[in-house]
NUKOL-580076 format. One record per residue (C-alpha): chain; x, y, z; residue in one letter. Coordinates in nm, 4 decimals. Each point is the difference from the previous one (the first is absolute). Layout:
BEGIN
SITE  A  X  Y  Z  A
...
END
This chain:
BEGIN
SITE  A  -1.5371  -0.4017  -0.6849  M
SITE  A  0.3374  -0.1671  0.0075  I
SITE  A  0.0412  -0.3608  0.1048  A
SITE  A  0.3698  -0.0718  0.0313  R
SITE  A  0.0225  -0.3627  0.1066  R
SITE  A  -0.0990  -0.2416  -0.2693  R
SITE  A  0.0403  -0.0699  -0.3687  G
SITE  A  -0.2645  0.0621  -0.2684  P
SITE  A  -0.2623  -0.2414  0.1383  L
SITE  A  -0.0056  0.1653  0.3404  A
SITE  A  0.0071  0.3453  -0.1559  L
SITE  A  -0.3199  -0.0839  -0.1828  A
SITE  A  -0.1555  -0.1400  0.3189  A
SITE  A  0.0807  0.3195  0.1898  L
SITE  A  -0.1210  0.2152  -0.2878  V
SITE  A  0.2913  0.2108  -0.0651  L
SITE  A  0.1763  0.0816  0.2032  V
SITE  A  2.9162  -0.4447  1.3263  A
SITE  A  0.1417  -0.2245  -0.2512  A
SITE  A  0.1746  0.1562  -0.2998  G
SITE  A  0.1519  0.2873  0.1971  C
SITE  A  0.3421  0.0654  -0.1509  S
SITE  A  0.2513  0.1666  0.2257  G
SITE  A  -0.0447  0.2468  0.2828  T
SITE  A  -0.1797  0.3256  -0.0343  R
SITE  A  0.1999  0.3202  -0.0200  D
SITE  A  -0.2022  0.2752  0.1706  E
SITE  A  0.1447  0.2576  -0.2386  D
SITE  A  -0.1441  -0.1899  -0.2964  D
SITE  A  -0.3552  0.1099  0.0773  D
SITE  A  0.0146  0.3703  0.0683  A
SITE  A  -0.3090  0.0521  -0.2144  G
SITE  A  -0.0873  0.0807  -0.3609  P
SITE  A  0.2729  0.1174  -0.2292  T
SITE  A  -0.1029  0.3656  -0.0229  T
SITE  A  -0.2534  0.0568  0.2781  T
SITE  A  0.1148  -0.1373  0.3374  P
SITE  A  -0.2627  -0.1049  0.2490  T
SITE  A  -0.0631  0.2294  0.2936  T
SITE  A  -0.0738  -0.2848  0.2418  V
SITE  A  0.2911  -0.1057  0.2170  A
SITE  A  0.0970  -0.3633  0.0316  E
SITE  A  -0.0773  -0.1732  0.3279  T
SITE  A  0.2231  -0.2322  0.1930  T
SITE  A  -0.2704  -0.1744  0.2021  S
SITE  A  -0.3174  -0.0989  -0.1787  T
SITE  A  -0.1712  -0.2566  0.2195  T
SITE  A  -0.2479  0.1607  0.2346  A
SITE  A  0.0394  -0.0783  0.3710  P
SITE  A  -0.2145  -0.2748  0.1541  P
SITE  A  -0.3624  0.1035  0.0059  I
SITE  A  -0.3082  -0.0933  0.1917  E
SITE  A  -0.2504  -0.1100  -0.2657  P
SITE  A  -0.2826  0.2521  -0.0287  T
SITE  A  -0.2087  -0.1392  -0.2865  L
SITE  A  -0.2616  -0.1298  0.2411  G
SITE  A  -0.0683  0.3528  0.1191  A
SITE  A  0.0015  0.1690  -0.3409  A
SITE  A  -0.3262  0.1617  -0.1089  A
SITE  A  -0.0116  0.0540  -0.3758  V
SITE  A  -0.2567  0.1461  -0.2359  D
SITE  A  0.0153  0.1199  -0.3614  V
SITE  A  -0.0843  0.3247  -0.1775  Q
SITE  A  -0.0831  -0.0082  -0.3709  E
SITE  A  0.1901  0.2855  -0.1639  I
SITE  A  -0.0671  -0.0697  -0.3696  A
SITE  A  -0.1389  -0.2516  -0.2464  V
SITE  A  0.1964  -0.0811  -0.3156  L
SITE  A  0.0015  -0.2590  -0.2773  E
SITE  A  0.1911  -0.3067  0.1234  E
SITE  A  0.2722  0.1814  0.1979  P
SITE  A  0.3272  -0.1940  0.0087  T
SITE  A  0.2530  0.2299  0.1688  A
SITE  A  0.0104  0.3110  0.2198  L
SITE  A  0.2992  0.2232  0.0619  A
SITE  A  0.0576  0.3305  0.1767  A
SITE  A  0.2164  0.2522  -0.1799  R
SITE  A  0.2810  0.0896  0.2440  P
SITE  A  -0.0161  0.3739  -0.0687  S
SITE  A  -0.3678  0.0426  0.0881  G
SITE  A  -0.3029  -0.1509  0.1737  P
SITE  A  -0.1852  -0.1192  -0.3101  D
SITE  A  -0.0505  -0.3695  -0.0745  L
SITE  A  0.0271  -0.1627  -0.3425  Y
SITE  A  -0.1865  -0.3164  -0.0940  V
SITE  A  0.0607  -0.2307  -0.2969  A
SITE  A  -0.3007  -0.1623  -0.1630  E
SITE  A  0.0407  -0.3403  -0.1595  K
SITE  A  -0.1262  0.1266  -0.3341  G
SITE  A  0.2907  0.2412  -0.0348  G
SITE  A  -0.0943  0.3329  0.1584  Q
SITE  A  0.1785  0.1814  0.2834  V
SITE  A  -0.2348  0.2092  0.2163  R
SITE  A  0.0783  0.2590  0.2650  R
SITE  A  -0.1775  0.0358  0.3328  I
SITE  A  0.0444  0.3543  0.1273  E
SITE  A  0.0558  0.0120  0.3769  V
SITE  A  -0.0802  0.3217  0.1859  T
SITE  A  -0.0853  0.1231  0.3485  T
SITE  A  -0.2665  0.2502  0.0938  T
SITE  A  0.1077  0.3248  0.1640  S
SITE  A  0.0671  -0.0483  0.3701  G
SITE  A  -0.0533  -0.3755  -0.0188  S
SITE  A  0.2304  -0.2998  -0.0313  E
SITE  A  -0.2711  -0.2076  -0.1672  T
SITE  A  0.1128  -0.1192  -0.3433  L
SITE  A  -0.2316  0.0314  -0.2976  R
SITE  A  0.0376  -0.2181  -0.3093  Y
SITE  A  -0.1189  0.0926  -0.3484  R
SITE  A  0.0497  -0.2099  -0.3126  L
SITE  A  0.0946  0.2045  -0.3075  D
SITE  A  -0.2422  -0.0573  -0.2848  R
SITE  A  0.2675  -0.0300  -0.2678  S
SITE  A  0.2934  -0.2402  0.0191  P
SITE  A  0.3495  0.1424  0.0278  V
SITE  A  0.1130  -0.2684  -0.2458  L
SITE  A  -0.1822  -0.2435  -0.2274  D
SITE  A  0.1829  -0.3058  -0.1339  L
SITE  A  -0.3149  -0.1909  -0.0956  S
SITE  A  0.1067  -0.0383  -0.3630  D
SITE  A  0.3339  -0.1501  0.1062  D
SITE  A  -0.1239  -0.2439  0.2655  V
SITE  A  -0.1277  -0.3557  -0.0352  V
SITE  A  -0.2820  -0.0121  0.2536  N
SITE  A  -0.1347  -0.3485  0.0474  Q
SITE  A  0.0294  -0.2603  0.2757  G
SITE  A  0.3166  0.0711  0.1962  E
SITE  A  0.1280  0.2495  -0.2548  Q
SITE  A  -0.0315  0.3760  0.0185  G
SITE  A  0.1579  0.3040  0.1629  L
SITE  A  0.1339  -0.1737  0.3098  L
SITE  A  0.2519  0.2159  0.1866  G
SITE  A  0.0958  0.3597  0.0756  M
SITE  A  0.2623  0.1844  0.2041  A
SITE  A  0.1583  0.3449  0.0282  F
SITE  A  0.3667  0.0867  0.0236  S
SITE  A  0.1171  0.1215  0.3410  T
SITE  A  -0.0200  0.3640  -0.1115  D
SITE  A  -0.3424  -0.0420  -0.1626  G
SITE  A  0.1273  0.1198  -0.3376  R
SITE  A  -0.0403  -0.3324  -0.1810  R
SITE  A  -0.2878  -0.2445  -0.0260  L
SITE  A  0.0648  -0.3675  -0.0723  Y
SITE  A  -0.2658  -0.2345  -0.1392  L
SITE  A  -0.0092  -0.3748  -0.0681  D
SITE  A  -0.2487  -0.1457  -0.2482  Y
SITE  A  -0.0575  -0.2843  -0.2460  T
SITE  A  0.0271  0.1431  -0.3486  A
SITE  A  -0.1803  -0.0389  -0.3289  E
SITE  A  0.0100  -0.2159  -0.2002  P
SITE  A  0.1904  -0.2861  0.1655  D
SITE  A  -0.0432  0.0582  0.3741  G
SITE  A  0.3672  0.0663  0.0728  R
SITE  A  0.0819  0.1868  0.3218  T
SITE  A  0.0980  0.3625  -0.0561  V
SITE  A  0.1353  0.2378  0.2654  V
SITE  A  -0.0113  0.3668  -0.0986  V
SITE  A  0.0997  0.3329  0.1518  E
SITE  A  -0.1719  0.3397  -0.0288  Y
SITE  A  0.1060  0.3375  0.1340  E
SITE  A  -0.2395  0.1721  0.2413  V
SITE  A  -0.0415  0.3777  0.0232  G
SITE  A  -0.0288  0.2244  0.3046  D
SITE  A  -0.3798  -0.0147  -0.0096  Q
SITE  A  -0.0078  -0.3782  -0.0247  G
SITE  A  -0.0561  -0.0053  -0.3748  T
SITE  A  0.1608  -0.2790  -0.2011  V
SITE  A  0.2079  0.0978  -0.3028  D
SITE  A  -0.1218  -0.2517  -0.2571  R
SITE  A  0.2784  0.0930  -0.2387  G
SITE  A  0.2641  -0.1023  0.2538  S
SITE  A  -0.0880  -0.3699  -0.0256  R
SITE  A  0.3055  -0.2219  0.0287  R
SITE  A  -0.0096  -0.3805  -0.0151  V
SITE  A  0.2264  -0.1429  0.2693  L
SITE  A  -0.0596  -0.3712  -0.0315  L
SITE  A  -0.1808  -0.2537  -0.2183  E
SITE  A  -0.0336  -0.3677  0.0916  V
SITE  A  -0.1665  -0.2631  -0.2171  E
SITE  A  -0.2737  -0.2013  0.1728  Q
SITE  A  -0.0509  -0.3623  -0.1124  P
SITE  A  -0.3552  -0.0126  0.1405  Y
SITE  A  -0.2702  0.2511  0.0925  A
SITE  A  0.0102  -0.0589  0.3761  N
SITE  A  0.2545  0.0553  0.2792  H
SITE  A  0.1157  0.3371  -0.1276  N
SITE  A  0.0897  0.1368  0.3436  G
SITE  A  -0.0153  0.3729  -0.0622  G
SITE  A  0.0889  0.1523  0.3353  Q
SITE  A  0.2308  0.3019  -0.0029  L
SITE  A  0.1654  0.1565  0.3039  A
SITE  A  0.2712  0.2578  0.0475  V
SITE  A  0.2186  -0.1000  0.2920  G
SITE  A  0.1598  0.2253  0.2575  R
SITE  A  0.3109  -0.0328  -0.2153  D
SITE  A  -0.1860  0.1796  -0.2804  G
SITE  A  0.0204  -0.2961  -0.2362  F
SITE  A  -0.2989  -0.1528  -0.1795  L
SITE  A  -0.1120  -0.3510  0.0983  Y
SITE  A  -0.2046  -0.1942  -0.2575  V
SITE  A  -0.1980  -0.3163  0.0762  G
SITE  A  -0.0324  -0.2698  -0.2677  L
SITE  A  -0.1832  -0.3306  0.0309  G
SITE  A  0.1304  -0.3307  -0.1319  D
SITE  A  -0.1532  0.0585  -0.3436  G
SITE  A  -0.3245  -0.1815  0.0570  G
SITE  A  -0.1960  -0.3131  -0.0711  D
SITE  A  0.0117  -0.2534  0.2862  R
SITE  A  0.2893  -0.1481  0.1907  G
SITE  A  0.2668  0.2221  -0.1583  D
SITE  A  0.0382  -0.2150  -0.3147  P
SITE  A  0.3073  0.1901  -0.1194  H
SITE  A  0.1752  -0.0247  0.3394  E
SITE  A  0.0402  0.3774  0.0265  Q
SITE  A  -0.0287  0.0258  0.3790  G
SITE  A  0.3287  -0.1725  0.0802  Q
SITE  A  0.1918  0.1551  -0.2881  D
SITE  A  0.1556  0.3361  0.0987  P
SITE  A  0.1296  0.0468  -0.3540  T
SITE  A  -0.3534  0.0833  -0.1149  T
SITE  A  -0.1897  0.3109  0.1062  L
SITE  A  -0.3219  -0.1965  0.0534  L
SITE  A  -0.0750  -0.1422  0.3446  G
SITE  A  0.1975  0.2847  0.1566  S
SITE  A  -0.0050  0.3427  0.1557  I
SITE  A  0.2378  0.2295  -0.1872  L
SITE  A  0.1897  0.3088  0.1144  R
SITE  A  0.1046  0.2584  -0.2581  I
SITE  A  0.1218  0.3601  -0.0060  D
SITE  A  -0.2328  0.1946  -0.2346  P
SITE  A  0.2414  0.2941  -0.0086  L
SITE  A  0.3137  -0.1991  -0.0740  G
SITE  A  -0.0661  -0.0991  -0.3597  G
SITE  A  0.2151  0.0265  -0.3084  T
SITE  A  -0.0729  0.0410  -0.3699  D
SITE  A  -0.0298  -0.3781  -0.0242  E
SITE  A  -0.1879  -0.0827  0.3240  V
SITE  A  -0.2527  0.2411  0.1576  P
SITE  A  0.0838  -0.0934  0.3596  Y
SITE  A  0.3038  -0.0725  0.2115  G
SITE  A  0.0860  -0.2988  0.2175  I
SITE  A  0.0649  0.0963  0.3632  P
SITE  A  0.3410  -0.1314  0.1003  A
SITE  A  -0.1458  -0.1725  0.3070  G
SITE  A  -0.2277  -0.2298  -0.2018  N
SITE  A  0.0866  -0.3643  0.0786  P
SITE  A  0.0706  -0.0886  -0.3643  F
SITE  A  0.1206  0.3411  -0.1140  A
SITE  A  0.2867  -0.1587  -0.1933  D
SITE  A  -0.2397  -0.2348  -0.1835  G
SITE  A  0.2062  -0.3062  0.0909  A
SITE  A  -0.2593  -0.2068  0.1893  D
SITE  A  -0.3220  0.1824  -0.0786  G
SITE  A  -0.1536  0.2893  -0.1892  A
SITE  A  0.1463  0.3304  0.1221  P
SITE  A  -0.3485  0.1436  0.0603  E
SITE  A  -0.1103  -0.2793  0.2357  V
SITE  A  -0.0262  0.0967  0.3676  W
SITE  A  -0.1704  -0.3165  0.1235  L
SITE  A  -0.1580  -0.3021  -0.1691  Y
SITE  A  -0.2095  -0.3118  0.0648  G
SITE  A  -0.3396  0.1733  -0.0114  V
SITE  A  -0.3130  -0.1227  -0.1766  R
SITE  A  -0.2035  0.3188  -0.0285  N
SITE  A  0.0966  0.2672  0.2544  P
SITE  A  -0.3357  0.1732  0.0146  W
SITE  A  0.1216  0.2943  0.1957  R
SITE  A  0.3167  0.0575  0.1950  F
SITE  A  0.0885  0.3026  0.2100  S
SITE  A  0.2675  0.1537  0.2166  F
SITE  A  -0.0604  0.0781  0.3660  D
SITE  A  0.0498  0.3773  0.0075  R
SITE  A  0.1452  -0.0161  0.3523  T
SITE  A  0.2399  -0.2944  -0.0262  T
SITE  A  0.0645  -0.0430  -0.3718  G
SITE  A  -0.1038  -0.3669  0.0238  D
SITE  A  -0.1486  -0.1542  -0.3135  L
SITE  A  -0.3320  -0.1897  0.0165  W
SITE  A  -0.1018  -0.2216  -0.2926  V
SITE  A  -0.3423  -0.1593  -0.0472  A
SITE  A  0.0277  -0.2848  -0.2508  D
SITE  A  -0.3077  -0.1616  -0.1525  V
SITE  A  -0.0116  -0.3774  0.0437  G
SITE  A  -0.0787  -0.2800  -0.2426  Q
SITE  A  -0.2160  -0.2723  0.1534  N
SITE  A  -0.0380  0.0504  0.3725  Q
SITE  A  0.2213  0.2617  0.1665  W
SITE  A  0.0310  0.3793  -0.0043  E
SITE  A  0.3131  0.1514  0.1531  E
SITE  A  0.1572  0.3113  0.1475  V
SITE  A  0.3785  0.0362  0.0109  S
SITE  A  0.1725  0.2453  0.2339  W
SITE  A  0.3480  0.1045  -0.1148  L
SITE  A  0.1648  0.2245  0.2615  P
SITE  A  0.2468  0.2725  -0.0850  A
SITE  A  0.3091  -0.0775  0.2048  T
SITE  A  0.1948  0.3222  -0.0285  G
SITE  A  -0.0955  0.2019  -0.3037  G
SITE  A  -0.1759  -0.0495  -0.3313  F
SITE  A  0.0413  -0.3775  -0.0041  D
SITE  A  -0.3450  -0.1419  0.0811  A
SITE  A  -0.0481  -0.3109  -0.2139  G
SITE  A  0.3320  0.0289  -0.1824  R
SITE  A  0.0659  -0.3264  -0.1853  G
SITE  A  -0.2786  -0.1851  0.1803  A
SITE  A  -0.1574  -0.3127  -0.1456  N
SITE  A  -0.3639  -0.0359  0.1111  L
SITE  A  -0.0234  -0.3619  -0.1105  G
SITE  A  -0.2548  -0.0215  -0.2821  W
SITE  A  -0.0500  -0.2384  -0.1826  D
SITE  A  0.1737  -0.2511  0.2226  E
SITE  A  -0.2319  0.0965  0.2847  V
SITE  A  -0.3381  0.1659  0.0418  E
SITE  A  0.0237  0.1867  0.3267  G
SITE  A  0.1745  -0.2421  0.2371  T
SITE  A  -0.1323  -0.3053  -0.1868  H
SITE  A  0.1584  -0.2134  -0.2700  E
SITE  A  -0.1192  0.0676  -0.3538  F
SITE  A  0.2622  -0.1172  -0.2500  E
SITE  A  0.2496  -0.0942  0.2685  G
SITE  A  0.1495  0.1165  0.3281  E
SITE  A  0.0779  0.3541  0.1048  N
SITE  A  0.3249  0.1009  -0.1744  P
SITE  A  0.3033  0.0329  0.2240  A
SITE  A  0.0074  0.3458  0.1559  G
SITE  A  -0.3411  0.1009  -0.1344  A
SITE  A  -0.2172  0.2245  0.2149  V
SITE  A  -0.3152  -0.1562  0.1414  L
SITE  A  -0.3077  0.2209  0.0481  P
SITE  A  -0.0674  0.1584  0.3370  V
SITE  A  -0.3716  -0.0697  -0.0507  H
SITE  A  -0.2135  -0.2219  -0.2190  E
SITE  A  -0.3650  -0.0972  -0.0166  Y
SITE  A  -0.1846  -0.2745  -0.1831  S
SITE  A  -0.2892  0.0132  -0.2430  H
SITE  A  -0.2307  -0.1530  0.2572  D
SITE  A  -0.3160  0.2052  0.0323  G
SITE  A  0.0160  0.1294  -0.3558  G
SITE  A  0.3222  0.2031  0.0060  A
SITE  A  0.1779  0.0019  -0.3354  C
SITE  A  0.2334  0.2932  -0.0669  S
SITE  A  0.1936  0.2301  0.2318  I
SITE  A  0.0066  0.3775  -0.0483  T
SITE  A  0.2992  0.1523  0.1753  G
SITE  A  -0.0088  0.3319  0.1834  G
SITE  A  0.2138  0.2063  0.2355  Y
SITE  A  0.1383  0.0089  0.3500  V
SITE  A  -0.2189  0.2552  0.1707  Y
SITE  A  0.1989  0.3059  0.1101  R
SITE  A  -0.2797  0.2560  0.0217  G
SITE  A  -0.1156  0.1735  0.3154  S
SITE  A  -0.3791  -0.0272  -0.0270  A
SITE  A  -0.0206  -0.3604  0.1300  I
SITE  A  0.2787  -0.0479  0.2590  P
SITE  A  -0.0851  -0.3658  0.0686  D
SITE  A  0.0820  -0.0832  -0.3630  L
SITE  A  0.3506  0.1441  0.0316  Q
SITE  A  0.2546  -0.2391  -0.1507  G
SITE  A  -0.2630  -0.2438  -0.1312  A
SITE  A  0.0277  -0.1290  -0.3561  Y
SITE  A  -0.3378  0.0400  -0.1754  L
SITE  A  -0.1187  -0.2159  -0.2897  F
SITE  A  -0.3096  -0.1772  -0.1337  A
SITE  A  -0.1208  -0.2943  -0.2064  D
SITE  A  -0.1799  0.0641  -0.3274  F
SITE  A  -0.2574  -0.2770  0.0465  C
SITE  A  -0.0898  0.0432  0.3674  T
SITE  A  -0.1179  0.3205  0.1713  P
SITE  A  0.1860  0.1813  0.2740  G
SITE  A  0.3162  0.1931  0.0744  L
SITE  A  0.2804  -0.2251  0.1276  R
SITE  A  0.2855  0.1042  0.2264  A
SITE  A  0.3018  -0.1532  0.1691  I
SITE  A  0.2446  0.1396  0.2529  Q
SITE  A  0.3405  -0.1639  -0.0110  A
SITE  A  0.3374  0.0240  0.1702  Y
SITE  A  0.3298  -0.1718  -0.0752  D
SITE  A  -0.1499  -0.2175  -0.2700  G
SITE  A  -0.2930  -0.1210  0.2100  Q
SITE  A  -0.3664  0.0975  -0.0182  V
SITE  A  -0.1119  0.1223  0.3431  L
SITE  A  -0.3635  0.0685  -0.0878  A
SITE  A  -0.2341  -0.0268  -0.2957  E
SITE  A  -0.3525  0.1209  -0.0561  R
SITE  A  -0.2627  0.0439  -0.2682  T
SITE  A  -0.2173  0.3110  0.0218  F
SITE  A  -0.3433  -0.0957  -0.1318  D
SITE  A  -0.3047  0.2128  -0.0669  G
SITE  A  0.1896  0.2806  -0.1746  L
SITE  A  -0.1266  -0.0647  -0.3511  G
SITE  A  0.3508  -0.0983  -0.1121  V
SITE  A  -0.0817  -0.2472  -0.2785  E
SITE  A  0.2031  -0.0867  -0.3080  Q
SITE  A  0.2872  0.2155  0.1220  A
SITE  A  0.2103  0.0608  -0.3069  Q
SITE  A  0.2754  0.2183  0.1422  S
SITE  A  0.1124  0.2263  0.2844  F
SITE  A  0.1505  0.3467  0.0152  G
SITE  A  0.1676  0.2294  0.2500  E
SITE  A  -0.0061  0.3785  0.0337  D
SITE  A  0.2753  0.2354  0.1121  A
SITE  A  -0.0983  -0.0446  0.3663  D
SITE  A  0.0082  -0.3790  -0.0072  G
SITE  A  -0.3786  -0.0399  -0.0030  E
SITE  A  -0.1163  -0.2997  -0.2020  V
SITE  A  -0.2599  -0.0375  -0.2752  F
SITE  A  -0.1651  -0.3107  -0.1455  V
SITE  A  -0.0997  -0.0139  -0.3671  L
SITE  A  -0.2934  -0.2251  -0.0872  L
SITE  A  -0.0428  -0.1555  -0.3437  A
SITE  A  -0.3591  0.1279  -0.0067  S
SITE  A  0.1254  0.3594  0.0122  G
SITE  A  0.0032  0.1483  0.3521  P
SITE  A  0.3191  0.1369  0.1545  V
SITE  A  -0.0236  -0.0416  0.3767  L
SITE  A  0.2098  0.1772  0.2631  K
SITE  A  0.0618  -0.1766  0.3304  L
SITE  A  -0.1231  0.2176  0.2868  V
SITE  A  -0.0521  -0.0531  0.3747  P
SITE  A  -0.2974  -0.2170  0.0905  G
END
């Protein structure tokens, strides 16, 4: 189990587990990765039209499709229907997805052997482990984020994937290494945007209260979400810096930084319809938050944004007032009732549950239930918690090729959301 909120004392108790924007964006800067352009066209309008909230009418159930060992991430390979799941201990497992002849019913089968085993390389204790996974837009490369032996530094690696979904272990390439001053707040989320670039989430480095003031310092990689081009490296650096990054010239911040001011972004995701970026950031003392960063005309969602930590926790003062120009969360909730640590999910864009369409789905690690909000123009129109689903200690979420959503529980089950 992964508890992502507190310092060492709370970890033991839980038993485990747009300031800074420089210049205007040039649309030609972000055409995609250096050698493999994205096949998804840019959009010019990303905010959905006004909606009538439908959460009250939504009927949701869950289907258990597999049970693994502490699953932390789920990703669908773009070139096929199969799902891949990362286990905290360091293994990557494949769930084969098939249909029976003459039926549209999907069948899920967990392969007995892992497609990749990094157990010997991974520190697996507390908040450390294999934490994130994503595929390139063409499905030919697998990216993983883990805390490495012996010192717990964050490592992001790339592997090539064959036509049959096999991972070429000899193709391993280290993209990024970041020292971690403490064992908690490692972030770990990976996502490949519609621009084809790799986004990497890093927490503030850990302990309590951001003692090294990483969150408000864009010159450090900690306390940030990064954007890099895995295919644009040189002999000296294994990745490129997309020209549209807010600090690409390195003058006012690290070139890799896309946004900053986060404490521990325990899952962020892109809305597959709009390109908007949603960030769930784990709070310190009292507040958990969700930030909605719309794309305004291309691949710019969240560019240069400051989300406020550690000056503020949610919309509330922590070390000071909200920094000038910083983005306040669209939604927050307190720790009243036992809540302690947000687990971010996805905007639902599947077809199985129409009343969930456009709702952002998430959970809290310490309280049961699936949470959802529907928002428009920066305002929450409806919110709801779906109880009675067996969603407890939700550790992560995933999304398949059709936009259907999965919840990963720390105890092992992988649950698919289905109509109630």
